[in-house]
N, C-alpha and C positions, 0 to 999 in steps of 0.2 A: 453761259454757264452757271451763273448765279440768279436767284429770285431778282423780280425786276426792280423792287424796292430796295436791293443790297445797297447796305451803307459801308464805305470804305472802312469806317472805324471800328467796323465789326474785325478787322483783321488784328490780329494778336502778335503775330510775328511771321518772318519770311527767313528762308536760309536758301543757301546755293553753295554749291562745291566749286572747287578752283577751275574745274575744267569743264563746267557749266552743263554736266550730265544729269544733277540732280537739283531740281527748282521743288521748294517745297512751300507751304504756306499753311499756318495756325489761323482758325478764324472760326467766330460764332454766327450761327445762324439760328434766329428764334431761339437765342438762349441755348443751344445745343451746340458743342464744339465737334469741328472737324480738322481732320490732317489730311492735305491734298498735297500728293507728289506728282510732277511731273518729270519723266525719265527717259533718257536717251543713251542706252547701252551700247559699249564698243561691239563692232562684229565679230563674226564668231570666229574668224581667222586672227583675233588676240584675243585669245583664251585667258591669258594670265590678267590682261586688261579688264576682262569680264569677270574674272573670280574677284580683282581688286574693288571694281564696281558693285559687285554684290554686296560684300563684306561691308563698304561704305554706306549702302542701302540698310543694311541691317544695323550698323550702329545709328544710323539716322531715325530708324524705328526704336532704338532704345531709349536712345536721347528724349525722345519724344513722344511716349508712349500715350496713345488715343483710344478709346473705345470705338470710334469712327474714323476708319483711315481709308483714303480712297488714291491707289497709285496707278496712274496710265501713261501710256507711251509706248516708244518703238524699245522692246527688250532685247531684240535681236538673237532671242532664243527661242528655240522650237520647244515647248515643255511637252509635248506627247507625240514624237514624230508619226507615229503609226496612225494618227487621225487627223494632225495639224501638219502634214505634207505630203505633197502631190508630186510625184515626178522627180526626176534625175535619180542617184543613187540613195539607197536604203540607208537609214542612218539609226543607230541607237539613241537612246535617251543619254545626252552629255551628262558630265558631272556638275556642270554650270546649270544645267536644268534642274537636277536633282537638287541642289543648293537654293534654287528659286521656290522649288516646292517645299523645301525643309523650312524655309523663311515663312512662307505662308502658314504651314503647321503650327510654326513657335508663335505667331503672331494673331491668330486665329482670322487668316485672310483667305480669299479664294477667287478663282479666275471666273468672273459674272458671267461672261459670255457662253463658257462650256457649262455652266451649271444650268443656264436657261436654256440651252441648247444643245442638250448631252449627245445626239446623234447626229447633228447637221455639219457636213464639210464646208468651211467656210475658210478663205484666205485673204491674208492681209498685203501679201507682197508676191510680185510676179517678175521672174527673172528667165529672159530667153537666153538658152544655152544652145552649144551644139547637139546635144541630146534631146533638146525639144524645151518647152516652158518647165519651170520649176516653180511652184508654188507653195508657200508657207504660212503659217497663222503667227506673226512674232510681234505683233503689235495687239496688246490688251488690256485689260481691267482687272486689278487685282484690288477687292475692297474688302473690308470687314465683314464676316458671316452675318452679322446684325443688320446691315444694310440691305441684304437679299431681299427681305420683306417690304423694302419701301423703293426696289428698283422696278421701274416701271417697263422699261425696254433698255436694251442692249443691242446696237448694230453695227454692221461693218458696211461703209458707204463708198461711193467711186471719190478716188483722189486725185487733184488737179494737179498737173505738171510734177508728178512723184511717181514712182514705183511701188509705194505703199498707198493703202486704202485708208479711209478715213476711219476711225472707231468712234463710237458716242455712247453715252451712257445717259439714260433719263430717271433721276431719282426723286420720287415724289414725297420730299422730306416735310412739305408743309402742312401733311394729314397725318401727324403722329397723334397716336391716342394717348391719352392719361390713363395709368396704371391702375386697374380696379383692384378689390380687396381680392381677389382670385379664390381658391380653393383652399379651408381650413385643413393643416397637417398637424398630426400630434406630434410635439415635441419629446423625443425618446428620452432626453437628458433629465427631463423631471422626475422619472423614475429613480435617479438618485439623491432627489431631494426629500429629505425626511419630513418636512411641513409638508409638502405636497401630497406625500404618500398618507400622513395622518389626516388630510382633510378628506381625500378619497373614501379613506376607511368608513369614516364620520357619515359622509354622504351615502355610502351603501348600506351602512345599519340604519340611517332614519329612512330610506325609502323601503327598505325590507320591512322595518316596524309600521310604516305610513298604510302599505298596500298588502299586509300580511292575509288579510282576509279577501283579496281580489282574485278571482275566479283564472283569470286569463294571465299565467305566469309569463308566457311569452311578451305579452304587453307591457307587464311590468318590468321585465326585463330592457326592453327599449327604452319606457321612461328613465330607468336607472342609468343608461348609457347618454341619454340625452341631457341628464342632470349631470352626470361627470364632464361631458364636454363644455356646458356653461361654466362648470367651476374651473375646468382647466384653461380656457380662454380668459377668464378673469383673472386667474392666478398668473400666467405667461405675461398677461397686460402689464399688471403690476410689477411683475420681477423685472421686465424690459425698462419700465419706467426708472425704477429702482436703479438699475443697472448702469442706464445712460447717465442718469444724475450723477451717480457715484464716480463715474468715467470723466464727467466734466469738471467736478470738483477737483479730481486727483491732478486732472491736467493745468488746472489753473494754479494748484499749489505749487505742482511740480514747476510750472513757468517761473513763478514768483523765488522759488527755492535756487533755479539756475542763476538767475540774476543776482541773488544773494552771494552764491557761488563765485560769481564772477570777479566779487571784490573780497570775496572773504573765504578763506580754504578751510574754515573750521570743521574739525572731525566730525562735531555733533551734527552739522548741517548736511555733512557728506552722507552720514549715515541714515539720516532722514530719507534725503533724497534717494538714495539707493532703496530703502524701503518702500517707500511710495512708488519709484518705478517698477518694482517688482510686480506690486500690487496692479499697477496700471496695465503692465505687460500680461499679466494673469486675465484680465478683462477682455484684451484684444486677442489674445488667443482663444478665448473662449467663442468669442464673435467670429473668429476663423474658423473654427470646428463648423459653426452653424452654416457658414456660407459655404464651405466645403461640401457640407451634406446635400444643400440645396442646389447649388451648381453641377451637382453629381459627377465632379470630377472624378476621374477614373483612379487617378494614383496621385498620391503626395509625398513627399518627403519634408521631413521637419526642417524650416529655415528655407527651403527651396523657394516657394513663393509667399508673397506678402500677403495680408488681408484684401488689399485692393484687388490682387489679381481673380480672388475667388469672388468677390463682390461684383467685379466687373463681368464674370463668367456667369453668375446669377442673374445679372441683367440680360445677358444674351440669351441666355436660356429664355426668360419672358418675352424676348423680341422674336425670337425664331418661332415661338408660337402664337404670336399675335396674328390674327387674320386681317390681311390688307384687301381681300378681295373674295368675293365668293359667288359662286354661280349656281342660279336656281334654274328652276325648269322654265322661268319665264324672262327671268332677266340677270344683268351681270351688276353686284352690289359693290361699293367701293367706301360709301359713307359709313362710318363706324356704328353710329346709332341704326342705321338700316340693317346692317351686318346683325347687331346683337337682337334688335326685333324680329329678323329672321330666324335667329338660331332660337330665341324665346319661343316663336310660333312653332317651330319643327319639332322640339322636344314635347310642350305641352299637346300637342295632336297625338307624338308617339306614346304618350302614357297616360292619354284620356282614354277611359273607358268607353266603348261605343255605346250609344245611346239606344238603340235597336240590336239588342241580339238575342239569339235564339234561346230559349229556355231549354234546360235538359234537365230529364228526371235520373238522378244518381243511381237509383234503383235498376232503372232501364238499361242503363250504361253499362252497371257492373254485371247484369246478367249475360248481355250481347258479348262482353270480353270473355266470361267464364265460359259462355256455351261454345265459342269459337276459339277455345285455347286448345293446344295441341301438347300434351306432355308425353315426353318418351317415359315407358314404365320398364324396370327391371323385372324380367321373368322369374318367377320362384322355381326352385329346385323340384325336380320331380323324382 
């Protein structure tokens, strides 16, 4: 289940419920934290117990929020009977199945096998009944969506001395790639910064004066945009560093004030604490706004989700775009360096002008076009 060189000291904590239906472990692998849960849910003829189990699983996830969560085992619930059941009487999706799906949506989890095998019918349990054999897929892996990019394989295999099949999942977590600089995107909040606006105005005026006699105005416009981009990146970097340092200083001072207030309930200290905390929360709110935009969250309500939620969403968006495997005409690439090199080569070839191109005479092209042009003409009155 774990890498060959796995160290037991990497286990941070473990958790189990009193009935032994949940067994959870928090651990770190290559400096990345994971939360793994093994489940054994009550059978469908104990619907109340199933509901209590789902509530308990939900609580477990809320108490141990992790960006990378792996849940696997016997859920004893058929999530989508129309594709995950064969034989027996037809069933509608149960309320408990809907609760599991809702739990997945709330925690950014997904059924790994179904995502990787959207149109394949496979089952994990078989039961012989009077009406024939009934097959269902009630054992599955539910994992964080960001882990799909490192999921090499998930499979259903023959089980021994059980009416259930074995489910397996293979995660290539040792090949994680470091995040690059990515694409630069303009921060629209700068348009409310008076200092930035003034700098841009000066930049535009200086470039117009410098290139006023340059005949190609289109090129001048491109130069102006390039200058504004450089100014914006420099200004944004300075602004971020200043804000981060201010946030760090405020946190240090607030911590010191809290220690003082523990032993001294002076009103002046309390007023100072409230003022600084309001300033600190204002910086946090601005960070949250940026994270919300970058995470492309569809909706937010003030106070409903904290900054960490959107920062995690931003990370998930990055990981969902990360290319783990690339198929070319001749091979399949998995090494990050090879993938990047192939991407560079592809776009270089795409945008490189051919060395041997046919020379065209513009006058001849225009003449041919106009000669073959058919125009409908309105007839004059007689």
